N, C-alpha and C positions, 0 to 999 in steps of 0.2 A: 834758797835759790829764788831770786826775784822773777817776775813774769818775763822781763826782757831776757834775762840769762836763760831761763827755762825755754823760751821761744828760740833763742839762738842755738842752744844745745840741741833742741829738737831738730832744727834745720840741719845741723851738723850730722846728727844721726841719720837723717833722711839721705844726706849726701853719701854717707858710708854704705847704706843699704837701700838704694833707690827702688829696687824691685820687691823688697819685702815690707817696707813701711809705707803705708798709704798716706798718713798725715800725722801731725803732732800738734798738741796744744798744751798750754800751761794754765792751770787753774789752782788757786789757793797755794801757790808756791810748789806745786807738784806737777811734773811733766807726765803727760799721757801720750802714748804712742798707739796708733790704730794700725793693726798688722793683719795681713792676709792669713787665713787659717793654716795653710800649708807652709807658712814661713815662721811660725811661732818658735819652733825649736832653733832655727837659724838666728833669729833676733835675740832670743834669750842666751844662746851660746855667746854671741857677740857681746851682749851687755855684761855677762859674767866675766869674760876673759880679756876684753880689750883694756889696755892700760889707762885709757881716759874714762872708763866706766866703772869697772870693779864692783858690779852689783852681785856680790857673792852670797847674799841671803835672800831666799824666797820666803816672804813672810805670810803670804796667803794666796789662795786661788779661789775666786768667787764665781758664781753663776748668776745670770739675770735672764728672766724669761720675758720675751716680747712676742706673744702669740700672733700679733697682727703683722709682723715682719716676715719676709721670705726666709731670711736667715734668723730663725727664731731665738737662738740662744747667744748671749754674749758671755764670753769667758774672760775674766780679768785676772791678770797676774800682778801681784804687788811685790816689788823688789826693793832691797835696801843695800846701799853701799856705805859700809862703815868707814871705808878709806876716805871718801869724799863727803860723808855725812849728808847723803842725798837719798831720796826715794823716787821711784819711777813706777808708773802703772802702764802695763801693756794689755791692750784690749783686742779681742778678735771676735768676730761673729760667725756662727756656724749654723747650718741647717740641721733639722732634727735627725735626718738619716745619715749624716756624715760623722766623721770622727776626727779627733785631734791627736797629734803625736804626743806621747807621754814625755815629760821632762825629768823623769826620775833619775836618769843617768847624769843629768846636770845638777839637779837639786834633789838629794835623797828625801827631803821633807815633802816633796811633791806626791809621794806615794799615798799618804793619808789624805792630803788635800784633794787629789784627783778622785780618790774613792768617795769622798764626801760629795763632790759635784756629780759624780756618776749616780750615787744613791738617791740624791734628792732632785736632780734635774734630768738624769738619763743621758748626759753627754758622755759618749764613749771615748776612752783614751787608748790608742793603739800602743802596745808594748809596755803597758803598766803591768808589773809582775804579780800584782795581787788585786785585781779589780773585782771586788765583790761588795755586797751590801755592808754598810758600816753603822748607820744610824737607825735603820728600820728593822722590824722583826723578821724572823725567818719566814719565808713564804710570802712576804709582802709583795703586792702587785701594784705597779704604777710608780710615779715619782711625785712625792707630796708637795714640792715647791713649784710645780708647774701651775700656771694660772688656770688651766682647765681641769685640774684635779678636783674631784668632788670634796666638799668640806667634811663630809662624814666618812669618807673613805669607801672602800668596797667590802671589806671584811671586818669582823670583830673578833678579838681574842679575849677570852674570859675563862675564869676557873669555874668549873661546874662542881658544886657541893655534892650533888647526887652521884656523879660519876667519879669524883675525886681525881680529876685531871683537867688539863688545859684544853679548851675546845676552840677551834677556829671555824667560824661560820659566816655566811653572807650577812651583811647588815640588813636589818629590818627596820623600816621607819614606823614609829608608833603613832604618828599623827601626820596629817596632810600639811602641805606648805602653808604658812601663814604670812600675811603681810604685816610688818611692824611699822607703825608711823613714829618717826623719831622727832616729832615736833616738841619744842620746849615750852611747857605751860608757864614758865616763869618769865619768858621773854615778852616784853610789852612792845607794842608797836607805836611808832610816831611820837615817842617821848624824847624831848631834846634836853 
């Protein structure tokens, strides 16, 4: 799909769903739709079932954290139409305290993908039949891919040889914070 075709197709989709799609743009021959969070299900339903779309395959759901934004999280749905050999990306932004509607009823593969976004970013999906931790340990606190998550985590899980069992305990820092200077000693200055 060339940039012109992608742009025209995006305009056509905006005409079909003017209250749901805020904008569309084409980059690297892939169309991206910016959608309101409460209209994600409606837009994905349309893209899957309309005869000129046929995006029957949900290939991925990703999360991105922008802590400086009011709507902190961006959730990205990547769709594939094998009928038209085309891909489309649907993006929405959501606040930390809000939730998105689950799309498991449209795309069964969304169950695991939504669980992953929930587990690592904390974005809640309403009506997901099995929204629980997927990638982190039992009892894990926090969401590890948030930009404000501490690099060391909050707890440590280890096996105790003396007690012969797994122990979960708060992390203890063994040294104070140090500043590392990352200057390159091999770099020479003003040599042309």
